[in-house]
Structure formats: C-alpha cells, structure tokens
C-alpha positions as CSV (number, residue, x, y, z in Angstrom):
1,M,26.8,11.9,26.0
2,G,26.9,14.7,23.7
3,E,24.3,15.9,21.5
4,L,22.9,14.1,18.7
5,P,24.8,15.2,15.5
6,L,23.0,16.5,12.7
7,D,24.0,14.2,10.0
8,I,21.9,11.5,10.4
9,N,19.9,11.3,6.9
10,I,16.2,10.8,8.1
11,Q,14.8,11.7,4.5
12,E,15.6,8.3,3.7
13,P,14.7,4.9,5.6
14,R,17.2,3.6,8.0
15,W,18.1,0.6,6.0
16,D,19.6,0.4,2.4
17,Q,16.8,0.6,-0.1
18,S,18.9,-0.6,-2.7
19,T,18.2,-4.3,-1.5
20,F,15.0,-6.1,-0.8
21,L,16.3,-7.2,2.8
22,G,16.9,-3.5,3.2
23,R,13.2,-2.5,1.8
24,A,11.7,-5.4,3.7
25,R,13.1,-4.6,7.1
26,H,11.9,-1.0,6.5
27,F,8.0,-2.2,5.6
28,F,7.9,-4.6,8.5
29,T,8.5,-1.4,10.4
30,V,6.2,0.8,8.5
31,T,3.4,-1.8,8.5
32,D,3.7,-2.8,12.1
33,P,-0.1,-2.7,13.6
34,R,1.3,-1.4,16.8
35,N,1.4,2.2,15.3
36,L,-2.4,2.1,15.3
37,L,-2.8,2.3,19.0
38,L,-0.4,5.2,19.3
39,S,-2.2,8.3,20.6
40,G,-2.5,11.9,18.7
41,A,-0.3,13.3,21.2
42,Q,2.3,10.6,20.5
43,L,1.9,11.3,16.8
44,E,2.5,14.9,17.2
45,A,5.5,14.7,19.5
46,S,7.1,12.1,16.8
47,R,6.3,14.7,14.0
48,N,8.0,17.8,16.4
49,I,10.9,15.8,16.8
50,V,11.4,14.9,13.0
51,Q,10.6,18.3,11.9
52,N,12.6,20.1,14.6
53,Y,15.8,17.7,13.5
54,R,15.2,18.6,9.7
55,A,15.3,22.1,10.7
56,G,18.4,21.7,12.5
57,V,17.4,21.7,16.2
58,V,17.8,18.6,18.3
59,T,15.6,17.9,21.1
60,P,17.4,17.5,24.3
61,G,18.5,13.9,25.4
62,L,17.2,12.5,22.1
63,T,19.3,9.3,21.1
64,E,19.7,8.2,17.8
65,D,17.4,5.0,18.2
66,Q,14.6,7.6,19.4
67,L,15.3,9.5,16.4
68,W,14.8,6.8,14.0
69,R,11.5,5.7,16.1
70,A,10.2,9.1,16.1
71,K,10.8,9.3,12.1
72,Y,8.9,6.0,11.5
73,V,5.7,6.8,13.6
74,Y,5.8,9.8,11.8
75,D,5.8,8.0,8.3
76,S,3.4,5.7,9.3
77,A,1.0,8.5,9.8
78,F,1.5,11.3,7.6
79,H,1.9,11.6,3.8
80,P,5.2,11.8,2.6
81,D,4.3,14.6,-0.2
82,T,1.7,16.7,1.5
83,G,2.6,16.2,5.1
84,E,-1.0,15.7,6.0
85,K,-2.3,13.0,8.8
86,V,-3.5,10.0,7.0
87,V,-7.0,8.9,8.0
88,L,-6.8,5.9,10.4
89,I,-7.7,2.9,8.0
90,G,-5.7,4.5,5.2
91,R,-2.7,3.9,7.1
92,M,0.0,1.3,5.8
93,S,-0.2,0.1,9.5
94,A,-4.1,-1.0,9.1
95,Q,-3.6,-3.0,6.4
96,V,-2.7,-6.3,8.2
97,P,-5.8,-6.0,10.5
98,M,-8.2,-4.6,8.1
99,N,-7.3,-6.6,5.2
100,M,-7.2,-9.9,7.1
101,T,-10.9,-9.4,8.5
102,I,-12.1,-8.4,4.9
103,T,-10.2,-11.1,3.1
104,G,-11.2,-13.7,5.9
105,C,-15.0,-12.8,5.3
106,M,-14.7,-12.9,1.5
107,L,-13.0,-16.1,1.4
108,T,-15.7,-17.5,4.0
109,F,-18.9,-16.0,2.4
110,Y,-18.1,-16.8,-1.0
111,R,-20.9,-19.3,-1.9
112,K,-24.2,-16.7,-1.6
113,T,-24.8,-13.9,-4.0
114,P,-25.8,-11.2,-1.6
115,T,-22.6,-11.8,0.6
116,V,-20.3,-11.8,-2.1
117,V,-21.6,-8.2,-3.6
118,F,-21.3,-6.8,0.1
119,W,-17.9,-7.9,0.7
120,Q,-16.5,-6.9,-2.3
121,W,-18.4,-3.7,-1.9
122,V,-16.6,-3.3,1.5
123,N,-12.9,-4.3,0.1
124,Q,-13.2,-1.6,-2.8
125,S,-14.3,0.9,-0.3
126,F,-11.3,0.2,1.8
127,N,-9.3,0.2,-1.1
128,A,-10.4,3.5,-2.4
129,V,-9.4,5.0,1.3
130,V,-6.0,3.4,1.0
131,N,-5.1,4.2,-2.4
132,Y,-6.2,7.8,-1.8
133,S,-4.4,7.9,1.3
134,N,-1.0,6.7,-0.1
135,R,-1.1,8.2,-3.6
136,S,2.1,9.8,-4.8
137,G,2.7,13.6,-5.0
138,D,0.6,16.5,-3.9
139,A,-1.7,17.1,-7.0
140,P,-5.2,17.3,-5.9
141,I,-7.7,14.9,-6.8
142,T,-11.6,16.1,-7.3
143,V,-14.8,14.4,-5.4
144,G,-16.0,13.6,-8.8
145,Q,-12.8,11.7,-9.8
146,L,-13.0,9.9,-6.7
147,G,-16.5,8.7,-7.2
148,T,-15.6,7.6,-10.7
149,A,-12.9,5.5,-9.7
150,Y,-14.5,4.1,-6.6
151,V,-17.8,3.2,-8.6
152,S,-15.6,1.6,-11.4
153,A,-13.4,-0.3,-9.0
154,T,-16.5,-2.1,-7.1
155,T,-18.5,-2.7,-10.5
156,G,-15.7,-4.5,-11.9
157,A,-14.8,-6.4,-8.6
158,V,-18.5,-7.5,-8.3
159,A,-19.0,-8.3,-11.9
160,T,-15.5,-10.2,-12.1
161,A,-16.8,-12.2,-8.8
162,L,-20.5,-13.0,-9.9
163,G,-19.3,-13.7,-13.5
164,L,-16.9,-16.1,-12.1
165,K,-19.0,-17.6,-9.4
166,S,-21.5,-18.6,-12.3
167,L,-18.7,-20.2,-14.2
168,T,-17.4,-22.2,-11.6
169,K,-20.7,-23.7,-10.4
170,H,-20.0,-27.0,-11.9
171,L,-16.6,-27.1,-10.9
172,P,-14.9,-28.7,-7.8
173,P,-15.6,-26.5,-4.6
174,L,-12.2,-25.7,-4.3
175,V,-11.9,-23.6,-7.5
176,G,-14.9,-21.5,-6.4
177,R,-12.8,-20.5,-3.4
178,F,-10.2,-18.7,-5.4
179,V,-13.2,-16.5,-7.2
180,P,-12.4,-13.7,-4.5
181,F,-9.0,-13.6,-5.5
182,A,-9.7,-13.1,-9.2
183,A,-12.2,-10.5,-8.1
184,V,-9.6,-8.5,-6.0
185,A,-6.6,-8.6,-8.6
186,A,-9.3,-7.3,-11.4
187,A,-10.4,-4.4,-9.0
188,N,-6.8,-3.3,-8.3
189,C,-6.0,-3.0,-12.1
190,I,-9.1,-0.6,-12.1
191,N,-9.3,1.1,-8.8
192,I,-5.4,2.3,-8.5
193,P,-5.2,3.7,-11.8
194,L,-8.2,5.4,-11.7
195,M,-7.6,6.6,-7.8
196,R,-4.5,8.1,-9.0
197,Q,-5.7,9.4,-12.6
198,R,-4.7,13.1,-11.4
199,E,-1.3,11.9,-11.5
200,L,-1.7,10.4,-15.2
201,Q,-2.6,13.5,-16.2
202,V,-0.3,16.3,-14.6
203,G,2.4,13.8,-13.6
204,I,4.0,13.3,-10.4
205,P,7.0,15.3,-8.9
206,V,10.8,13.9,-10.0
207,T,13.9,14.9,-8.2
208,D,17.5,14.8,-8.5
209,E,19.5,12.6,-6.3
210,E,19.5,15.4,-3.6
211,S,15.7,15.6,-3.6
212,Q,15.8,18.7,-5.6
213,R,12.4,19.1,-7.4
214,L,13.0,19.2,-11.4
215,G,9.3,19.1,-12.5
216,H,6.4,16.5,-13.0
217,S,6.5,13.7,-15.1
218,V,3.7,11.6,-16.3
219,A,5.9,8.6,-17.5
220,A,7.1,8.6,-13.8
221,A,3.4,8.2,-12.5
222,K,3.0,5.6,-15.0
223,Q,5.6,3.4,-13.8
224,G,4.9,3.9,-10.3
225,I,1.2,3.0,-10.7
226,F,2.4,-0.2,-12.6
227,Q,4.5,-1.2,-10.0
228,V,2.1,-0.5,-7.1
229,V,-0.5,-2.8,-8.9
230,I,1.8,-5.4,-9.4
231,S,2.8,-5.1,-5.4
232,R,-1.0,-5.2,-4.4
233,I,-1.9,-8.4,-6.5
234,C,1.4,-10.0,-5.2
235,M,0.2,-9.1,-1.4
236,A,-3.0,-10.7,-2.3
237,I,-1.6,-14.2,-3.4
238,P,-0.6,-15.8,-0.1
239,A,-3.6,-14.6,1.6
240,M,-6.2,-15.6,-0.8
241,A,-4.5,-18.6,-2.3
242,I,-3.1,-20.9,0.9
243,P,-6.1,-20.6,3.4
244,P,-8.5,-21.7,0.6
245,V,-6.5,-25.1,0.2
246,I,-6.1,-25.3,4.0
247,M,-9.8,-24.8,4.4
248,D,-10.9,-26.8,1.8
249,T,-9.0,-29.6,3.6
250,L,-10.3,-28.9,7.3
251,E,-13.7,-28.6,6.3
252,K,-13.9,-32.5,5.1
253,K,-12.6,-33.3,8.9
254,D,-14.9,-34.0,11.6
255,F,-13.6,-31.4,13.7
256,L,-15.0,-28.6,11.7
257,K,-18.1,-30.6,11.0
258,R,-18.9,-30.4,14.4
259,R,-17.9,-27.2,15.0
260,P,-18.9,-25.1,11.7
261,W,-18.8,-21.8,14.0
262,L,-15.0,-21.9,13.9
263,G,-14.6,-21.5,10.5
264,A,-14.9,-18.0,9.9
265,P,-12.3,-16.8,12.8
266,L,-9.9,-19.8,11.6
267,Q,-10.1,-18.5,8.2
268,V,-9.5,-14.9,9.2
269,G,-6.3,-16.0,11.5
270,L,-5.4,-17.8,8.3
271,V,-5.3,-15.0,6.4
272,G,-3.8,-12.8,9.2
273,F,-0.9,-15.0,9.6
274,C,-0.3,-14.6,5.9
275,L,-0.6,-11.0,5.6
276,V,1.7,-10.3,8.4
277,F,4.4,-11.6,5.9
278,A,3.0,-10.8,2.7
279,T,2.4,-7.0,3.2
280,P,5.7,-5.9,4.0
281,L,7.6,-8.3,1.6
282,C,5.6,-7.2,-1.5
283,C,5.9,-3.5,-0.5
284,A,9.4,-4.4,-0.7
285,L,9.2,-5.8,-4.3
286,F,10.2,-2.4,-5.7
287,P,11.7,1.0,-3.9
288,Q,9.6,3.5,-2.4
289,R,11.9,6.0,-4.1
290,S,12.1,4.6,-7.6
291,S,14.3,6.1,-10.4
292,L,13.9,6.6,-13.9
293,H,16.6,7.4,-16.8
294,V,15.9,10.6,-18.0
295,S,15.7,9.4,-21.7
296,R,12.1,8.2,-20.9
297,L,11.1,11.1,-19.6
298,E,8.6,13.4,-21.8
299,P,10.4,15.4,-24.2
300,E,9.8,18.8,-22.8
301,L,10.9,17.7,-19.2
302,R,13.8,15.9,-21.1
303,A,14.9,18.9,-22.7
304,Q,14.7,21.3,-19.4
305,I,16.5,18.9,-17.4
306,R,19.3,18.6,-20.3
307,E,19.2,22.3,-20.5
308,Q,19.5,23.2,-16.7
309,N,21.2,19.9,-15.3
310,P,23.1,18.3,-18.2
311,D,25.0,16.0,-15.6
312,I,21.7,14.3,-14.4
313,E,21.0,10.9,-16.2
314,V,18.5,9.3,-13.5
315,V,15.6,11.0,-11.7
316,Y,14.0,9.8,-8.8
317,Y,10.4,10.0,-7.4
318,N,7.9,8.5,-4.9
319,K,6.0,5.6,-6.5
320,G,3.3,5.5,-3.5
321,L,1.9,2.5,-2.0
C-alpha cells in the first residue's frame, strides 16, 4: 500500500451534508456515547493525526478509515472554532446518557414541587454547559453573561413547570405528564439565545466556499441560533411525549402496581431509546455548515464583500449545536 493521499477533505464531514441522510449519518457518529470512554491519550493521538494531516504530514501506515475515525474522535471532543477541549458533559456524545437520566427523572418525579424545581434546575445547569460548549464562533463570553443566561433560563423553566403544574391539577393525569416538556421548550427559547448573546452582539464568523473568513455577521448568528432552538425542541419531543403515554398505560397494570420501584428505571430506559434516534436525527435537521445569501447580511458587511469579492453570492457559517 502507498502513502495516504493528501487530497481527502477532512474539513468537511465524510458524508454529503446537502442531504438529510448524509447529515444523519454524520451525527449518529458524532453523538455516539462510546466516544465518552476514550482516554485523554486517545483524544490527543486523534488530534495529532488530524492536525498533522491538515499540515500535509501523513502518519505512517495510516488508512483512510483510520483518518476518518480520528477526525470524528477529534470532532467529538474539541470545539470546531476555538480548538479547545470541550468539558466531558458538554460534548455531543454525552447528550444521550445525560439527557436520558435527567429527562427520565423529570418525567418520573413531576408530581411534587420540590422535585420539579430540583430536576428543572439540574436540566438547565446541564443545558448551560452544553450551550456554552457548543456555541458558534470564537467570541468570548463573560462570567456575567453566563450567569444571566443561566439564572434566566432556570427561572423560566421552573416558573413554566410550576405554573402549568398548578393549571393541570384538575385535568387527567396524562396531561400533567407533559408539563416537563413545556418547561423544557420554554427554557430552550430563553437559554440558548442568552448563552450565545455575545454572538448576537458581535456576530459569528462567515466564510466563502473555500472557508476563507470574510467577516462577522449578526444576521448569521440569529439564523443559526433559531435553527438550534428548533432542533433542541424537536429533539425533546419524542423523549418527552412517547414515554409519558406508555408509562400512563403501564402504571394502570398490575405488573407495575406490584413493582412501583420499576417505574423510574423503565422511564429512563424509554427516554434513552427515544434519544438514541432523536438526538442525531434532530441535529441533522439543518446543515452544520449553514449558508446565508449575501443580500441578507448587514449593509456594511454586504458592501465589503461586494467590493472585495463581487462574485460571492452565498456565505457560510457554523451554526453551533
């Protein structure tokens, strides 16, 4: 076998990102929970392979499959814009195990106010880490901005959950099971924009087709954040809508009445099964490298691009996750 050629484009995912199927295959790989089990040495080895290859140096004996594996290991643990290692629970590969536990508990312990408050707080704490870790661009965010986003989202989620809980007291029990979903949806609409408010102030990097940076755009940030909010809400729907219906039916059966301790693990298992598919499929709703027509950019940036690169009609940006 000869040396691996240098013309493999590992700047982009392995599968065609212009199609939903290609994006789904990409995110099934990115969100694979097994990536969490990799050691620091394995992550560094993958980073070295990727960075060396981008610099034109091929690791001896490296195959194409090994290169792509290293690229996906690298992408699973390092931020695409800053290059910094993402904290363990903030990685996309942690989404399924973390969310199945938290969501399962939110759906199980929804009847009493203290447990509602506790699990909504846990969920928003986790979301704050995920949203910060997977923000778009390399713009810094201050401790004050982080605190504002965290407190606002947690307050919004708890207020929504408790408000709906009181409104559903006299409704069928099944209706009450959907209160956590409404709270999560409301919190996503608060948490993500606030956690990424710096992007809404200074914009995110936009590039041409060859990934050459052209400037920063607030319009691109707004579109990217909107897409992420929609994806996150859709991601929660199967896990927070299907298990409550199943559990409401099962809890009326003698099997669970005699074994009430099975309720929580069964609920967590159902949520996990839904999330294994919902997480990558909903991440794939929009391209990670999204595009925006130049005519929709800010006037100053649009004029600058028209002057320096008159042939460019579309710019690209990383929407975040």
